[in-house]
N, C-alpha and C positions, 0 to 999 in steps of 0.2 A: 504494500500500500504506500502511495506517495505522501508527501508532506501535506499537500492540499486536502487529500482524502482524510487524513487523520484529523485535520483541523475541523472538518465538518462534524466528526463524531465526538469531539471533545468540547465540553463547556468550559469556557475560560472566564474567570472573574478577576478583574484587576481591582483590588481594594486599596484605597489609600484615603487618607483624610488630611484635614488641615493640621491636626495635632497627632503626631506619630506616637506619643506616649499613650494616648487613649487606645490607639490600635493595638499596641503591644499588650496592654493589660486587659481591657474589657472586651473589645470587639473580637480579638483573637480567641479569647476564652469562650465567648459565645459561639463563635464559628466552629470551634473544635467540638463543643457540646452538641451542636446541631448535626455535625458530620457523624458523631458517634451514635446519636439517636437514629439517623438515617441508616447507618450500617447495621445497627441492632434490628431495625424494622426489616431490612433486607434479609438478615440472617434468620429472622423468625417467620419469614414468608413461607407459606406451605407450598410445597412443590406438588405433592400428591394429596388431595383432600381425603381420599379413601383411607390411606395409611397414616396420614398426619405427619409425613416427613417434611422437614423444613430444609432450607438452604444450609443452615448450620449443621444439622445432622448428616446431610449428604456430604458436606465438606469434611466432616469428621470421619465418615466412612471412607471417603476417597483418600484422605491422608493416611488412615490406618492401612488400607489396601496397598497404598504406595510404599509404606514402610515394610509391609509383609513381603511385597514383591522384591524390594531391595534386599531384605534379609535372605530370601530364598536364592537370589542371584549370588550373594556373597557366600552362602552355604555351598552352592553349586561350584563356584570357583575354588573354594577350599577343598572340596572333594576332588575336583580335577587336578589341583596342585598336588594333593596327596597321591593320586594315581600316578601322576608324572614322576613324583619322587620315588614311588615304589618301582616303577619301570626302570628308572635310572639305577636304583640300588640293585635290581635284578640283573641288569646289564653289567654293572660293575662286578657283581659276584660271579657271573658267568665268565667274564674276562679273567678274573682272579683264578677261578678254577682251571681255566685253560692254561694260564701261566704256570700254575703248580703242576699240572699234568705234563706240560712240556719239560719242565725241570726234572720231573720224575723219569720221563722217557729218556732224556739225555743221560741221566745217571745210569739207568738200566743199559743204555746203549754203550756207555763207556765201560761198564762192567763186562758186558758181552764181548766187547772188543779186547779187553784185557784178558779174559778167559781164552778167547780165540788165539791171541798172540802167545799166551802161555802154552796152549796145546800145540801150536806150530813149533815152538821152541822144543818142547818135549819130543815131538816127532823127529825133528832134526837131530836131537841128541841120540835118539834110538838109531837113526840111520848112520850116524858117525860111529856108534858102538859096533854096529854090524860090520862096517867097513874095517874098523880096527881089529875086530875079532877075525875077520877074513884074512887081513894082512898077517896076523900072528900065525894062523894055521897054514897059510899058503906061502909064506915068506916072500910075498910080492908087495910092491908099493903100488897102490891104486890111485888113479886120478878120476875125479868125478866133478860134475859141475851142477850148479843150481841155476835155473832160469825161470822167468815168469814174473808176472806182476805180483805185488804184495797181496798175500792171501791166496794166490794161485801158483805158488812156486812148485817147480817140478825138479826132482833130483834125478840126474842121468847117471846111471851106474854101469860099469862094464858087465858083459854077459856072465862072467865067472861069478860075480857077486849076486846077481839075480838068481842063478842056479843054487848057489850056497844058501841064500835066503829062503828059497822054496823048500830046500831040504830041511832047514831048521824049523820052518813053520809046520811041516808035516810031522816032525818029531814031537813038537810041543802042542799038537792039536790046534793048529791054526792060530796060535798066540805066540808072540815073541816079546820077551821083556829085556832083550839085550844081554842076557847072561849066557 
């Protein structure tokens, strides 16, 4: 609405008098009383004659409903915030569990690698014992070589040692402890 349209809907009264002190004391007080009486009359005006509801009672209901709506909105926001907080906590706990599981898996992997390396070393020691035993019994010096990637090493032995090893395994029921 523009300024001219507003001026049509508003009653404007310019009050001034010859003596400003009278305005300040008596006329101002009279005007305030008149405005209060008019506001009271408006508030007591019945909106619905069947129910007896007045402007004041409707205004009271309206403000009550407004406060209730505001409280429900605040409650809803509180619940939403608690839900978000629970989701964040859940995500954090999942991440923490994954971190702990990764740490545990790394430790288990290190242990398996150490056990594997220990087993490889024991296998090489057995192979060397076999070669040494063969050298003692045959009075020959053997040459052998180890090739391959780590964890996939292969020992190349002369044919004499392979045959000797096969005989020893047959004597000890397919087990050999290097003795």
